[in-house]
C-alpha positions in Angstrom: 3.9 -36.4 22.7 4.2 -32.6 22.1 1.2 -30.4 21.2 1.0 -29.6 17.4 -0.8 -26.5 18.1 2.0 -25.1 20.3 4.4 -25.0 17.1 5.7 -22.1 16.9 5.9 -20.5 12.8 8.0 -17.5 12.9 7.0 -15.0 15.9 3.3 -16.7 16.1 2.6 -20.4 17.2 0.2 -22.7 14.6 -3.2 -22.1 16.6 -2.8 -18.5 16.1 -1.5 -18.1 12.4 -4.8 -20.6 11.7 -7.1 -17.8 13.6 -5.3 -15.0 11.8 -5.9 -16.5 8.1 -9.4 -17.8 8.9 -10.6 -14.1 9.8 -8.6 -12.7 6.9 -10.3 -15.1 4.4 -13.8 -13.9 5.2 -12.7 -11.1 3.3 -11.9 -13.1 0.1 -15.6 -14.9 -1.1 -15.5 -18.4 -2.5 -16.5 -18.2 -6.5 -15.6 -19.9 -9.3 -12.4 -21.9 -9.7 -10.1 -18.9 -10.2 -12.2 -17.3 -7.1 -11.4 -20.1 -4.7 -7.5 -20.9 -6.3 -7.0 -17.3 -4.6 -8.4 -18.1 -1.3 -6.1 -21.4 -1.5 -2.7 -19.6 -2.7 -3.2 -16.4 -0.6 -3.6 -18.5 2.5 -0.6 -20.0 1.1 1.7 -16.5 0.2 0.3 -15.3 3.9 2.0 -18.0 6.0 4.9 -18.0 4.3 5.4 -14.1 4.1 4.2 -14.3 7.9 6.6 -16.4 8.7 9.7 -14.3 7.2 8.6 -11.1 8.1 5.4 -10.9 10.2 5.1 -6.9 9.4 4.3 -7.6 5.8 1.1 -6.4 4.6 -2.2 -8.2 3.6 -2.0 -6.3 0.6 1.4 -7.5 -0.2 0.1 -10.7 0.2 -3.0 -10.4 -1.6 -1.4 -9.2 -4.6 1.2 -11.4 -4.7 -1.4 -14.2 -4.5 -3.7 -12.3 -7.1 -0.6 -12.5 -9.8 0.5 -15.8 -9.2 -3.6 -16.8 -10.4 -3.6 -14.7 -13.2 -0.5 -16.0 -14.3 -2.9 -19.0 -14.9 -6.1 -17.2 -15.5 -4.6 -13.8 -17.4 -8.7 -12.6 -17.5 -9.5 -13.5 -13.5 -11.0 -9.9 -12.3 -10.7 -10.8 -8.3 -13.2 -10.3 -5.5 -12.3 -9.4 -2.2 -12.9 -6.3 0.5 -10.8 -3.9 -0.6 -11.0 -1.6 2.7 -10.1 -4.4 4.8 -7.0 -5.1 2.6 -5.8 -0.9 2.3 -5.7 -1.2 -1.8 
């Protein structure tokens, strides 16, 4: 039986990607429904972005996630550590 943590996603293993995303999500706090949706969408968007291009910035992934959430919740004001994301 193969080791699922050894599965490669783009240029990194699943374990490395999971660890990276856990560390990044610390900088997007939990909150109300739209804020938690932002965390979920960022996780999905970031995984997709890194699989496609390992050099994509955290800020680019975050902006795409914010746009997605604001499309469903127009009044949503996201909370995140801007210094960490570079924006």
